[in-house]
C-alpha positions in Angstrom: -0.2 0.1 0.1 1.0 3.2 -1.0 2.5 5.7 2.1 0.9 9.3 1.6 3.4 12.0 1.8 2.5 15.5 2.9 5.0 18.4 1.5 5.8 21.1 4.1 3.4 23.4 2.2 0.2 20.7 2.2 -2.4 21.9 4.7 -4.4 19.5 6.8 -7.1 19.8 9.4 -5.8 19.6 12.9 -7.9 18.8 16.3 -7.1 20.4 19.2 -7.7 18.2 22.6 -11.3 17.9 24.0 -12.3 20.6 26.7 -15.3 21.6 28.5 -16.1 25.4 28.7 -19.1 27.6 30.2 -21.7 24.4 30.1 -20.5 23.8 26.3 -18.9 19.7 25.9 -16.7 18.9 23.6 -15.0 22.1 22.4 -12.2 21.8 20.3 -9.8 24.2 18.7 -9.4 23.3 15.1 -6.5 24.5 12.7 -7.0 24.7 9.2 -11.1 23.7 9.7 -11.8 24.0 5.7 -9.7 20.9 4.9 -11.7 18.5 7.0 -15.0 20.5 7.4 -17.7 21.8 5.1 -18.4 25.5 5.9 -21.8 26.6 5.7 -20.5 30.1 6.3 -20.7 32.6 9.0 -24.0 32.7 11.4 -24.9 36.3 10.4 -24.9 34.9 6.8 -27.0 32.2 7.6 -29.7 34.0 9.6 -30.7 37.7 10.2 -29.1 39.3 13.0 -28.1 42.7 13.8 -24.7 42.4 14.1 -21.5 40.8 12.1 -19.7 39.4 15.3 -18.9 40.3 18.9 -16.1 42.8 20.2 -13.3 41.2 22.4 -12.4 44.5 24.1 -14.9 46.8 25.5 -14.5 49.7 23.4 -14.2 47.4 20.2 -10.7 49.7 19.7 -9.1 46.7 18.0 -11.9 46.0 15.5 -11.6 42.3 16.9 -14.8 40.3 17.1 -15.8 36.8 17.3 -17.8 35.6 14.7 -20.2 32.7 15.3 -19.7 30.0 12.2 -21.1 26.8 11.0 -19.4 23.6 9.6 -21.1 20.4 8.4 -20.7 16.8 9.1 -21.5 13.7 7.1 -25.2 13.0 7.4 -25.8 10.1 9.7 -29.1 8.1 9.3 -30.5 10.3 6.8 -30.0 13.4 8.9 -28.1 16.4 8.2 -25.6 17.3 10.8 -23.6 20.5 11.7 -21.4 21.9 14.4 -20.9 25.6 15.6 -18.0 28.0 16.9 -16.3 31.1 16.1 -13.8 32.2 13.5 -10.1 33.0 15.1 -10.1 36.8 13.5 -6.1 36.4 13.8 -5.8 33.4 12.2 -7.3 32.2 8.6 -8.9 29.2 9.1 -8.7 28.3 12.5 -11.9 28.3 14.7 -13.2 27.1 18.3 -16.0 24.6 17.8 -18.2 23.0 19.6 -19.1 19.6 18.6 -23.0 19.4 19.7 -24.3 18.6 16.6 -27.3 20.3 15.5 -29.7 19.0 12.9 -30.8 22.3 11.6 -28.3 25.0 9.9 -30.5 27.9 11.1 -30.8 26.3 14.7 -26.7 25.6 14.4 -26.2 29.5 13.3 -28.0 30.6 16.4 -25.9 28.4 18.5 -22.6 29.7 16.7 -24.0 33.5 17.5 -24.7 32.2 21.1 -21.3 30.8 21.5 -19.4 33.2 20.2 -21.4 35.8 22.5 -20.0 33.8 25.5 -16.5 33.3 24.3 -16.4 37.2 23.3 -17.4 38.1 27.1 -14.7 35.8 28.2 -11.9 37.5 25.9 -13.4 40.8 27.1 -13.0 40.2 30.6 -9.5 38.5 30.0 -8.7 41.8 28.2 -10.1 44.4 31.1 -7.9 42.5 33.3 -4.9 42.4 31.4 -5.0 46.1 31.0 -5.7 46.4 34.9 -2.2 45.0 35.5 -0.6 47.0 32.6 -2.2 50.0 35.2 -1.2 48.6 38.4 2.6 48.0 37.2 2.5 51.7 35.5 1.2 53.0 39.1 4.1 50.9 41.0 6.8 53.0 38.4 5.0 56.2 39.5 5.1 55.4 43.2 8.9 54.7 42.8 9.7 57.9 40.7 7.5 60.2 43.1 9.1 58.8 46.1 12.7 59.7 44.5 11.7 63.1 43.3 10.5 63.9 47.0 13.6 62.3 48.6 15.8 64.3 46.4 13.8 67.6 47.3 14.1 66.7 50.7 17.7 66.3 50.7 18.2 70.0 48.9 15.3 71.2 51.7 18.0 69.9 54.5 20.6 71.3 53.2 19.7 74.7 52.8 18.0 74.8 56.6 21.4 73.6 57.7 23.1 76.4 56.0 25.6 78.3 58.6 24.7 81.8 57.1 21.1 82.5 58.2 21.1 84.6 55.2 21.1 81.6 53.3 18.8 79.4 55.0 15.8 81.0 52.8 12.5 80.0 55.0 10.4 81.2 52.1 12.2 78.5 49.4 11.9 75.7 52.6 8.4 76.6 52.9 7.8 76.1 48.8 9.5 72.9 48.7 7.8 71.5 51.9 4.6 72.0 50.0 5.9 70.3 46.7 6.8 67.4 48.9 3.5 66.9 50.3 2.0 67.4 46.8 4.3 64.4 45.9 2.9 62.4 48.8 -0.6 63.3 48.1 0.1 61.5 44.5 1.8 58.7 46.2 -1.2 57.9 48.6 -3.7 58.6 45.4 -1.3 55.9 43.2 -0.9 53.6 46.1 -4.9 53.4 46.7 -6.0 53.0 42.9 -3.1 50.2 42.9 -5.1 48.3 45.9 -8.3 48.7 44.1 -7.0 47.5 40.9 -5.6 44.3 42.8 -8.6 44.2 44.8 -10.6 44.0 41.8 -8.4 42.0 39.3 -5.6 40.7 41.4 -6.8 37.3 41.5 -8.0 36.6 37.4 -6.4 35.3 35.0 -4.1 37.6 32.7 -3.2 40.1 35.8 0.7 40.2 36.1 2.3 42.7 38.7 
């Protein structure tokens, strides 16, 4: 029997491991889906929807959406079989698919849209958490810089106050420097408070890194 050989340029479908996600059983990541499954199109092309996918960020700034998609399996016992999921917006031909077989294409399209919506909610939550982690780290750097600035001003103020010549002690300058130090410490306290709130709200979630 001849052995089939694939060149490095030959594409073939690749199935990821089976997972359970949010009540969906038999969910699998698929690469090169069209090389093993028959695409029936996007959910919004099969049934009337008011959108063409679900944003993965709250403000939609990256224009990335999870768009429901339907694939057809070979018929079984005379019944059509469809599976559904969402198309990966960043990897052509890749999709996250739920192999909960539907026997009506429009039902599969609605299921695909619901699935895409749920997974997009997860993506938005992850991105929200990641951004909180970024802000948390930025605030940490800000606190370090503010403390360094306050300490530098404090050293300068002590040097002025320690001047042997009374005329060089500059009480007005010292008062101004003291106000500047207090303003810096207020900014430090504000940054620390925001960091504490970010950690309280996001610190234990996946995607948050200090």
